[in-house]
N, C-alpha and C positions, 0 to 999 in steps of 0.2 A: 435417379440417373437420367441425364439429358439425352437428347436425340443423337448428338454427335458421339457420345460414349457408347450408346447402343449400336450405332452403325459401325463404329470401329471394332467393337468386340465381335459382332456377328461376322464382319468381313474377315477378321483375323482367323476365326475358326474355319471359314470356307477356304481361305488361302492355304492354311496348314493342311487341309485335306487334299488340296491340289498338289502341294509340294510332296505329300506322301505318295500320291499316284506317280508323280514324276520320278521320285526316288526309286519306286518299285520297278519302273521301266528301265532306269539306268542300271539297277542291280542285276537285271536279267538280260542285258544287252548281248551276253554270250551264251544264253540258255537256248539250246536247240528247240525249235518249234514254238518259242514263246511269242504270244501276240500282245502287242502294246495296248495299254489302256488309256482312255481319254475321259476327262471329267467335264461335265456340262453344268453350268451355273445359271441362276436367274435371280432377279431382285427378290429379296425376302418380303418386302412390303414397300409400296410407294403410294403416296397420296399427295394431293395438291394442297399446299398451305396457303390460305387466303391472307392477303395483306390488308392492313388498315386503310380506310378511305383517304387518310392524309397523304398516302403515297401516290394517289391519283392526281398528278400535277399536269398542267398544260405542257405539251411538248414531249410527254413520256412516249417513248417508242416501243417499249416492251409491255406485254400484257400484265395485268394484275395477277398476283399469285406466283408460286414457284413450286417445283416438285421437291418433295421431302422423302428421301429414301432411308431405309434402315438396314443397309448392307446387302450382301448376296448370300445365297445358300447353294449347296450342292444338290443338283437335281438327280442325276444318275451317272453311272459309269458305263461307257461303251467300249467295245474292243475293236481294234483294227484287224480284221481277219484276212488282210491282203497277204499274198505269197511272200515268203522270205527267200533270201538268196540260198543257193545250193552249195554245199561244201563236200567235195569228194573225199571219202575215207578209205575206199577199197574194201571195207568189211562187208561181206555178202549179207549180213543180217542187219546192217544199217539201212533204214528205209525212209525215203522222203516222199511226201505226198505232193503231187502236182495237181492243184485244183482245190475246190472247196469241199473238203472232207476231213474225217478224223478216224483214228484207230480206236477200237473198243478194247478196254482192258478191265481186269478185275482187281480192285484194290480193297483190301479188308472185307472181302465178301460182297462188295458192291460193284455194280457195273458203272464205269465212268469212261470218259473219252479224252483223247490227247492228240496233239500233232507231233509230239516227240517220238521219233522212230529209231532211237538207239537201242535196238533189241539184241539179245544174245541168249544162248541156250545154257541152262544150268542143270545139274542132276535133279531128277524128279524124286523128291524125298517123301512123297505121299505113300501111304501103305499100299502094297500090291494086292489086287483082288485074288490073284493066284500066285503063290510063292514061286512057281516055275516060270512066270512071265519074265521076258528079258528086261534088263535095265534100260530105262528111258531117260531122256532129258526134256525139259520144258522151257518154252520161250517166255522171257521176261524182259522188261525194259530196265533202264539204269536205276530206277527207284525200286526195283524188285517186284513190280506189279505184273501180273500174268496177262499176256496177250490172248485174245479170244478169237475163235474161228467163227464161221458163218452160223454154226449151230449153237453159239454161245458157250462152247467148251474150250478148255485149255489146249494149246497147240503143243504137241509132243513129237518126238522123233527118237528112233533107236539110238542108244549110246554108241559113240564112235562112228556114226554115219556122217556122210557129207551132205550138207544142207544148203539150199539156196532159195531165193524167191524170184518170181517173174514180175512183170509190170502190172499184173492183175492181183498180186498178193498170193498167188498159188505157192504152196510149199513143195519144193522138189527135193526128194531124198534119194541118195545113191548109196548102196551098200556093196562093199567089195568092188568087183569090176563090172557090176551090172549097170543097166541103164537107169537114168533118173526117173522116178515115179512121183506123180502128184498125189499127195496124201491129205491135203486140206487147203484151206484158203483163209487168209486173214479177214477179219470182219472190219471193213472200211465203209463208213456211211457218209453220204452226202449231207450237207447242212443246208436246211431250207430256212430256218429261223434262228440265227445265232443269238438273238436277244433273249431266247429262252434258256441260255446256258449261264451257269455261274462258275467263275474261276475259283479253283480250290488249290490246295498245296500240291507240291510235286508236279506243277505244270499240268494239272488235270482239270477237267471240266465236268460238272454235274448238272442236273436239271434244276431249274428254278422252282420255287414253291408253286404247286398247282399246275405245273407244266408236265406233259407226258412226252415219252420218247417219240411218239408219232407227230406231236406238235413241232418238234425241233427238226427231226430227220425225215419226216414223212412216213407214210404207211409202208410196212414191210421193208424198212431200210436195211435191216440186218441181213436179209436174204437176196435183195435185188442187186443187180450189177451197178456199181457206182459210176458216175461220169469221170471222176478223178482217176489218175493213174499213179503208179509207184516207180520211183527211181531207186534201184538197188545200188548199194555202195555209196550212197550220199546221205547227208543229213541236212534238213532244212534249218537255216539259221534264224535267229530272232529278227523280226521285222521292225525293231526299234530303230528310229532315226536319231542317232546320238547327237548330231548337230542341232536338230530341232529341240530335243529334250534339254540340252544345255541352255539354249536360248530361252526356253520356257522356265527353266530353273532360275536363271538370273532375273527374269521378269517377275516371277513370283516372289523372290526374295526382296526385290525393291518395293513391290506393292505391299508386302507384309511390313517392311520398315516404315513405309508411309502411314499405314493404318496404325502401327504402334505409336508413331509420333502424334497422330491425331488423338489417340486415346490418352496419351500423356498430357497433351495440351488441354483436353477437356477436363481432366482431373485437376490440373493446375488452376484452370478458370473456376471450377467448382469450389476449390479451396479458397481462392480469393473472395468469391461471393459469400461464402460462409463466414469469413473473417470480417467482411464489411458489415454483415448483419449483426455480428457480435458487438 
């Protein structure tokens, strides 16, 4: 396999990875709280190919030798954690974060984090400790993951009570004609090192391998007061720039086509060379 075929094949693999990232961003343009991804690339291998001395002629203006590349490869994926636009819903349990922070949720028994704040209360189906305890409801997001409070516990409220949240994430409950009482607070944590997070399914983020919660959110993040605030009755929209993503998509498709033609041309030349030897 000659150098041009290697370069084209490696480049096509990297371009396909970039197109996959762009497609993921476009697919989530309407996903609340979604953070767009960006792919970074670098040369897979580059060396200087020396030319024969016969090319060293009088009047030559360019230096001897030329750079020989072997395509590009994906280095890493980064996330744009910038604030998305706000959409008013009027739902008192729809919460949008203003600032660099995330909600803590429990998914499949594991603690994870998200910017998606479309919460609602559902009946608490867990067995009661005391059969005489009143019926309660529990706070979950659209994917059915449980929201956590500052103590790492599920957020519950009495059935048929009126619930609301303030800008600090405090849960206010009113029963009957009584006054609203604060009964808990959402666990919202500031992000100090977003590169330590790994994006998962359902718009969730987990910790990268070898990274601790303190590394990403700082010490005592679950209990300290965050700098971010909450807007109730709003949802943060995706921060995907559709115009930019479509431009990158067309650019990537054209580059892929060019690399594919280079691969086809290299294969044709290799076939001609083999026939000449025969």
